[in-house]
TORKE-393866 format. One record per residue: x, y, z of N, C-alpha, C in turn; residue number from 1. Coordinates in steps of 0.001 Angstrom, whole numbers, plus 500000, padded with zeros to 6 digits. Layout:
BEGIN
[[X,Y,Z],[X,Y,Z],[X,Y,Z],NUM]
...
END
This chain:
BEGIN
[[956242,499157,276874],[955134,498452,277502],[954078,498076,276543],1]
[[952955,497700,277048],[951850,497220,276243],[951261,498377,275405],2]
[[951267,499580,275928],[950792,500711,275181],[951625,500920,273920],3]
[[952927,500793,274099],[953834,500923,272948],[953617,499843,271912],4]
[[953352,498656,272401],[953099,497516,271466],[951804,497792,270693],5]
[[950767,498248,271367],[949541,498483,270700],[949648,499600,269720],6]
[[950380,500688,270071],[950612,501797,269157],[951337,501324,267886],7]
[[952340,500442,268074],[953079,499956,266940],[952177,499090,266026],8]
[[951348,498251,266655],[950401,497434,265855],[949473,498322,265087],9]
[[948899,499325,265748],[947965,500239,265064],[948605,500984,263915],10]
[[949840,501335,264113],[950592,502094,263137],[950817,501204,261884],11]
[[951096,499943,262079],[951365,499020,260982],[950155,498401,260356],12]
[[949011,498502,261040],[947747,497871,260543],[947336,498607,259274],13]
[[947196,497844,258215],[946770,498492,256924],[945372,499038,257036],14]
[[945033,499984,256146],[943669,500525,256113],[942752,499427,255467],15]
[[941478,499712,255512],[940484,498805,254903],[940799,498620,253452],16]
[[940654,497383,252979],[940851,497080,251586],[939635,497559,250785],17]
[[939831,498311,249733],[938778,498799,248917],[938201,497641,248070],18]
[[936936,497288,248283],[936384,496151,247625],[935204,496520,246685],19]
[[934763,497761,246751],[933545,498129,245941],[933705,497905,244436],20]
[[934849,498381,243900],[935073,498281,242506],[935185,496772,242099],21]
[[935898,496027,242934],[936078,494602,242662],[934740,493853,242721],22]
[[933954,494258,243676],[932617,493666,243830],[931679,493952,242645],23]
[[931759,495207,242162],[930913,495563,241002],[931367,494845,239758],24]
[[932714,494717,239601],[933267,493974,238448],[932884,492510,238504],25]
[[932974,491961,239727],[932608,490523,239879],[931162,490247,239587],26]
[[930313,491172,239943],[928820,490983,239678],[928564,491071,238174],27]
[[929266,492041,237492],[929032,492130,236042],[929556,490936,235291],28]
[[930769,490507,235639],[931404,489371,234893],[930946,488028,235300],29]
[[930403,487954,236544],[930035,486703,237137],[931177,485679,237103],30]
[[932326,486173,237351],[933586,485442,237312],[933800,484827,238685],31]
[[933914,483451,238767],[934075,482770,240030],[935363,483257,240780],32]
[[936429,483522,240106],[937635,483946,240821],[937486,485368,241390],33]
[[936770,486267,240661],[936522,487596,241210],[935593,487511,242419],34]
[[934629,486647,242341],[933760,486483,243516],[934516,485913,244705],35]
[[935434,485043,244488],[936261,484472,245560],[937106,485625,246139],36]
[[937665,486490,245274],[938452,487635,245768],[937581,488558,246664],37]
[[936350,488816,246215],[935456,489680,247014],[935251,489059,248386],38]
[[935004,487779,248465],[934795,487106,249773],[936070,487228,250630],39]
[[937241,487072,250010],[938548,487199,250754],[938678,488637,251270],40]
[[938380,489598,250437],[938482,491002,250831],[937548,491325,252013],41]
[[936335,490818,251900],[935355,491046,253044],[935873,490464,254319],42]
[[936405,489261,254237],[936934,488604,255466],[938106,489365,256019],43]
[[939017,489780,255131],[940193,490540,255599],[939727,491873,256232],44]
[[938770,492513,255615],[938252,493796,256211],[937603,493590,257568],45]
[[936923,492446,257733],[936361,492140,259024],[937420,491960,260059],46]
[[938488,491293,259719],[939608,491108,260636],[940280,492463,260973],47]
[[940589,493217,259894],[941211,494535,260125],[940379,495445,260977],48]
[[939093,495480,260764],[938161,496353,261498],[938140,495892,262937],49]
[[938082,494598,263194],[937996,494113,264586],[939261,494369,265316],50]
[[940432,494133,264678],[941717,494389,265356],[941870,495865,265620],51]
[[941542,496727,264698],[941649,498146,264904],[940750,498646,266064],52]
[[939487,498225,266066],[938593,498625,267133],[939014,498126,268484],53]
[[939502,496884,268473],[939969,496278,269734],[941195,497009,270257],54]
[[942120,497353,269384],[943340,498107,269814],[942946,499524,270276],55]
[[942010,500156,269587],[941547,501479,269997],[940917,501430,271408],56]
[[940064,500433,271619],[939396,500264,272903],[940405,500040,274010],57]
[[941383,499198,273754],[942428,498824,274734],[943291,500059,275042],58]
[[943635,500795,274032],[944439,502022,274235],[943680,503040,275076],59]
[[942376,503201,274688],[941547,504163,275466],[941391,503720,276957],60]
[[941283,502434,277147],[941102,501957,278542],[942372,502175,279353],61]
[[943503,501904,278739],[944775,502098,279462],[945088,503577,279660],62]
[[944605,504462,278766],[944820,505897,278956],[943744,506498,279844],63]
[[942732,505741,280165],[941665,506242,281036],[940546,507017,280349],64]
[[940489,506928,279002],[939481,507699,278312],[938239,506900,277945],65]
[[938313,505541,278124],[937178,504698,277931],[937124,503662,279045],66]
[[935938,503055,279225],[935759,502072,280292],[936472,500812,279895],67]
[[936925,500064,280879],[937603,498797,280684],[936592,497641,280758],68]
[[936223,497062,279647],[935325,495902,279625],[936131,494645,279861],69]
[[935419,493536,280110],[936075,492234,280292],[936849,491880,279041],70]
[[936207,492066,277882],[936818,491731,276581],[938124,492559,276376],71]
[[938052,493847,276677],[939211,494689,276526],[940323,494297,277476],72]
[[939978,493946,278688],[940962,493459,279659],[941664,492196,279187],73]
[[940897,491279,278544],[941466,490086,278019],[942418,490417,276805],74]
[[942006,491365,276047],[942864,491797,274907],[944186,492322,275444],75]
[[944099,493223,276429],[945349,493851,276979],[946191,492722,277582],76]
[[945610,491799,278293],[946381,490691,278902],[947104,489890,277859],77]
[[946373,489522,276781],[946969,488767,275727],[948141,489526,275063],78]
[[947955,490743,274733],[948965,491530,274102],[950207,491685,275044],79]
[[949952,491832,276303],[951060,492025,277258],[951937,490744,277387],80]
[[951367,489607,277002],[952112,488299,277031],[952428,487850,275639],81]
[[952321,488737,274664],[952669,488443,273215],[951850,487329,272663],82]
[[950548,487221,273113],[949650,486217,272572],[948570,486924,271699],83]
[[947997,486220,270792],[946925,486747,269995],[945648,486767,270829],84]
[[944958,487866,270989],[943751,487875,271732],[942747,486874,271153],85]
[[942007,486243,271994],[941027,485231,271545],[940001,485777,270598],86]
[[939589,487053,270791],[938602,487647,269908],[939141,487852,268504],87]
[[940467,488067,268403],[941094,488210,267061],[941169,486842,266406],88]
[[941535,485831,267147],[941596,484482,266568],[940244,484030,266035],89]
[[939199,484461,266767],[937823,484022,266420],[937406,484549,265036],90]
[[937858,485784,264692],[937454,486377,263404],[938483,486190,262305],91]
[[939672,485630,262656],[940724,485531,261661],[941023,484104,261284],92]
[[942254,483924,260808],[942706,482620,260339],[943180,481771,261491],93]
[[943106,480461,261301],[943546,479553,262346],[945033,479679,262463],94]
[[945517,479810,263697],[946965,479937,263883],[947292,479687,265377],95]
[[948452,479115,265617],[948940,478925,266984],[950203,479768,267203],96]
[[950440,480734,266324],[951610,481592,266413],[951474,482629,267547],97]
[[952593,483087,268063],[952525,484178,268982],[952127,485503,268246],98]
[[951827,486509,268995],[951304,487751,268441],[952139,488329,267309],99]
[[953439,488447,267476],[954269,489056,266419],[954225,488300,265119],100]
[[954339,487003,265162],[954307,486189,263939],[952893,486204,263303],101]
[[951884,486170,264177],[950493,486214,263691],[950219,487515,262931],102]
[[950719,488612,263532],[950469,489963,262900],[951237,490034,261590],103]
[[952474,489581,261515],[953160,489614,260239],[952470,488766,259187],104]
[[951897,487635,259648],[951155,486788,258750],[949903,487514,258218],105]
[[949232,488214,259128],[948059,489027,258674],[948484,490067,257669],106]
[[949596,490772,257904],[950062,491753,256945],[950366,491143,255573],107]
[[950967,489938,255549],[951266,489262,254315],[950031,488830,253590],108]
[[949014,488385,254340],[947699,487987,253736],[947089,489215,253041],109]
[[947086,490347,253757],[946482,491608,253199],[947241,491989,251958],110]
[[948572,491919,251998],[949404,492293,250889],[949087,491452,249673],111]
[[948921,490123,249868],[948576,489239,248769],[947234,489648,248139],112]
[[946267,489945,248999],[944966,490322,248488],[944990,491640,247757],113]
[[945823,492584,248191],[946002,493863,247499],[946537,493586,246084],114]
[[947596,492754,246014],[948188,492457,244657],[947136,491801,243775],115]
[[946347,490858,244358],[945343,490168,243538],[944305,491184,243063],116]
[[943853,492022,243959],[942822,493022,243661],[943317,494023,242600],117]
[[944546,494500,242768],[945063,495534,241895],[945577,495001,240527],118]
[[946022,493728,240486],[946589,493224,239296],[945806,492136,238558],119]
[[944577,491939,238988],[943789,490868,238379],[944217,489525,238910],120]
[[944190,488527,238087],[944553,487148,238544],[946021,487083,238863],121]
[[946348,486365,239936],[947727,486185,240366],[948329,484989,239592],122]
[[949569,485096,239228],[950268,483996,238593],[950530,482859,239567],123]
[[950690,483204,240832],[950876,482198,241932],[950165,482697,243146],124]
[[949718,481819,243982],[948966,482145,245144],[949550,481427,246358],125]
[[949692,482173,247463],[950035,481635,248757],[948680,481066,249328],126]
[[948408,479850,248998],[947097,479235,249282],[946778,479224,250736],127]
[[947723,478918,251570],[947421,478887,252995],[947320,480313,253542],128]
[[947620,481317,252745],[947449,482738,253137],[946030,483242,252819],129]
[[945179,482370,252414],[943798,482756,252164],[942922,482387,253356],130]
[[941843,483084,253558],[940938,482758,254637],[940113,481543,254265],131]
[[939807,481356,252951],[939009,480250,252537],[939686,479573,251291],132]
[[940737,478841,251505],[941460,478178,250443],[940590,477270,249576],133]
[[939704,476451,250198],[938805,475594,249380],[937952,476417,248437],134]
[[937599,477619,248850],[936774,478526,247979],[937544,478878,246716],135]
[[938850,479127,246825],[939620,479427,245675],[939705,478190,244751],136]
[[939936,477045,245312],[940012,475835,244536],[938728,475553,243765],137]
[[937596,475798,244457],[936313,475668,243751],[936117,476633,242613],138]
[[936557,477877,242907],[936456,478927,241846],[937314,478593,240645],139]
[[938501,478070,240875],[939362,477671,239785],[938706,476578,238943],140]
[[938141,475570,239631],[937455,474488,238889],[936252,475048,238083],141]
[[935498,475951,238699],[934369,476557,237985],[934853,477359,236724],142]
[[935983,478097,236926],[936517,478920,235869],[936937,478039,234702],143]
[[937597,476932,235001],[938041,475977,233975],[936848,475336,233275],144]
[[935861,474995,234052],[934650,474349,233463],[933932,475352,232531],145]
[[933937,476626,232921],[933284,477645,231993],[933999,477747,230672],146]
[[935296,477596,230695],[936129,477744,229475],[935951,476597,228502],147]
[[935439,475444,229019],[935305,474310,228141],[934048,474305,227355],148]
END
């Protein structure tokens, strides 16, 4: 049922992306690409936090340990019909995918950011997997201009 779906989503949801070290490095280097990464990490963390809190609230409401708000009821209804809750779409990337595909997409986005954060600059980027692709393009132009 819907409780099982929410438990599975919570289990698969990655923890917060550690951004403090990346942020400090970006401030020291004043590197446009690092600053872009920090913005992407912040946005991903906002999505992860919102999804986690929303799933926790919905689970608590269904188990009877927390009150059922209108927003939580809408979340439960969306998940029960395999749709992305509207509040999740509002804080995340634009998508018309059903819940399962949207969630896998979110996991792939987070994985790309982890690789970028842990390995420095990426040799290739899934550009549509970024929250702000134009921001990356601008950072690349700025980085190239600095090198000249």
